[in-house]
C-alpha positions as CSV (number, residue, x, y, z in Angstrom):
1,M,125.8,146.2,31.9
2,K,128.6,144.9,30.4
3,K,132.6,146.6,30.6
4,T,132.6,147.4,26.9
5,G,133.2,150.6,25.1
6,E,129.6,151.7,25.6
7,A,130.3,151.8,29.4
8,A,133.6,153.9,28.7
9,V,132.1,156.4,26.6
10,Q,128.8,156.7,29.4
11,K,131.2,157.0,32.0
12,A,132.6,159.8,30.0
13,I,130.2,161.6,29.2
14,L,128.7,161.9,33.1
15,Q,132.2,163.5,33.9
16,Y,131.8,166.1,30.9
17,L,128.4,166.7,31.8
18,A,129.5,167.1,36.1
19,A,132.6,168.8,34.7
20,R,130.5,171.3,32.9
21,H,128.2,172.3,36.0
22,V,124.8,170.0,33.9
23,F,122.8,168.3,35.9
24,A,122.7,164.6,35.0
25,I,121.5,161.3,36.0
26,R,122.3,157.5,35.4
27,V,119.1,156.0,34.1
28,N,119.1,152.2,34.6
29,S,115.8,150.3,33.0
30,G,114.4,147.4,33.0
31,T,114.2,144.6,35.9
32,H,117.3,143.6,39.0
33,F,116.6,140.2,40.8
34,S,118.2,139.5,44.0
35,E,118.6,137.3,46.4
36,S,119.4,137.5,50.2
37,N,119.4,135.8,53.3
38,G,117.2,132.7,51.1
39,K,114.5,135.4,49.8
40,R,114.3,136.8,46.6
41,Y,113.6,140.2,45.7
42,V,112.8,142.2,42.9
43,T,113.2,145.7,41.7
44,R,111.5,147.2,38.3
45,L,113.4,150.3,37.6
46,A,112.9,152.8,34.4
47,A,111.1,151.1,32.1
48,P,112.7,149.1,29.0
49,G,113.7,151.4,26.0
50,T,114.2,154.8,28.6
51,A,117.3,156.5,27.5
52,D,120.8,155.8,29.6
53,I,121.2,159.8,31.1
54,L,118.9,162.0,32.1
55,A,120.7,166.0,31.8
56,L,119.3,169.5,32.4
57,P,121.1,171.9,30.7
58,S,120.2,175.1,31.5
59,Q,121.2,178.9,29.4
60,W,121.0,182.3,31.1
61,R,120.8,184.4,28.5
62,G,118.0,185.2,25.6
63,V,115.4,187.8,24.6
64,D,112.4,188.1,26.0
65,D,109.1,188.5,23.9
66,K,109.4,192.3,24.1
67,G,112.4,191.4,22.2
68,T,114.5,192.8,24.8
69,W,117.9,191.1,25.7
70,C,117.9,189.6,29.4
71,E,119.2,187.4,31.6
72,F,117.6,184.1,32.8
73,R,117.7,180.4,33.1
74,E,116.4,178.1,30.7
75,I,116.2,174.4,31.4
76,K,116.1,171.9,28.4
77,V,115.4,168.2,29.4
78,L,117.7,166.0,26.8
79,W,117.9,162.2,27.0
80,L,121.4,160.9,25.9
81,E,121.5,156.8,24.6
82,V,124.6,155.7,24.5
83,K,126.0,153.7,22.0
84,S,129.4,152.3,20.6
85,A,130.5,153.2,17.4
86,T,128.3,150.4,16.0
87,G,125.7,149.9,18.4
88,K,121.9,151.1,17.3
89,Q,118.7,151.6,18.8
90,S,116.1,149.0,20.0
91,D,112.3,149.4,19.0
92,L,112.0,149.9,22.5
93,Q,114.3,152.8,22.5
94,K,113.1,154.1,19.1
95,S,109.6,154.2,21.1
96,F,110.9,155.8,24.2
97,Q,112.8,158.4,21.6
98,A,109.5,159.3,20.3
99,Q,107.6,159.3,23.1
100,V,109.7,161.9,25.2
101,E,110.0,164.2,21.8
102,A,106.4,164.7,21.3
103,E,106.6,166.0,25.1
104,G,109.6,168.8,23.3
105,H,111.9,167.0,24.9
106,R,115.2,166.8,23.3
107,Y,116.8,163.3,23.0
108,A,120.5,162.3,21.0
109,V,122.1,159.0,20.7
110,C,125.4,159.9,21.8
111,R,128.8,157.9,20.9
112,S,131.3,159.9,22.0
113,V,131.7,163.1,24.3
114,Q,132.0,164.8,21.6
115,D,128.7,164.2,20.3
116,V,127.1,165.6,23.8
117,E,129.8,168.6,23.2
118,D,128.2,169.3,20.0
119,L,124.4,169.2,22.0
120,L,125.1,172.0,24.5
121,K,126.7,174.8,22.4
C-alpha cells in the first residue's frame, strides 16, 4: 500500500484499538510476488475485497434471557474498511461487506479514528 492518508488513518486506528485493548489484526489481501536466489515465489493473501482490519471488541455486561442483569463477555466481529476522505469501496469490497453482514458480523467504512470510537460506544 502506498504511504497515503489512508495508510496513516489505518495505523492510527490500529493504535487506537490496541490502546483500548481490542484484539485487532491488519488483513492483507490479494497476491504478493517475490524473488529470492533466482526463484520466483507467489504468496496468496486474503481474497481481494477483504476488509483492512478485523477487530473483536467485547462487552462485559448485559441482561440474560430471564431479564436479570449480569456480567458476561460478548465478542462481536467487526470488519473495518479504511478509506481516505474521498476513497470509495470497490465492487469486491461491497460484495465482501454483504457476505460478512449476512453472517451477522458488523462492517464499517472508516475514515478516521473517530469513526471507530463511535462504533465502539
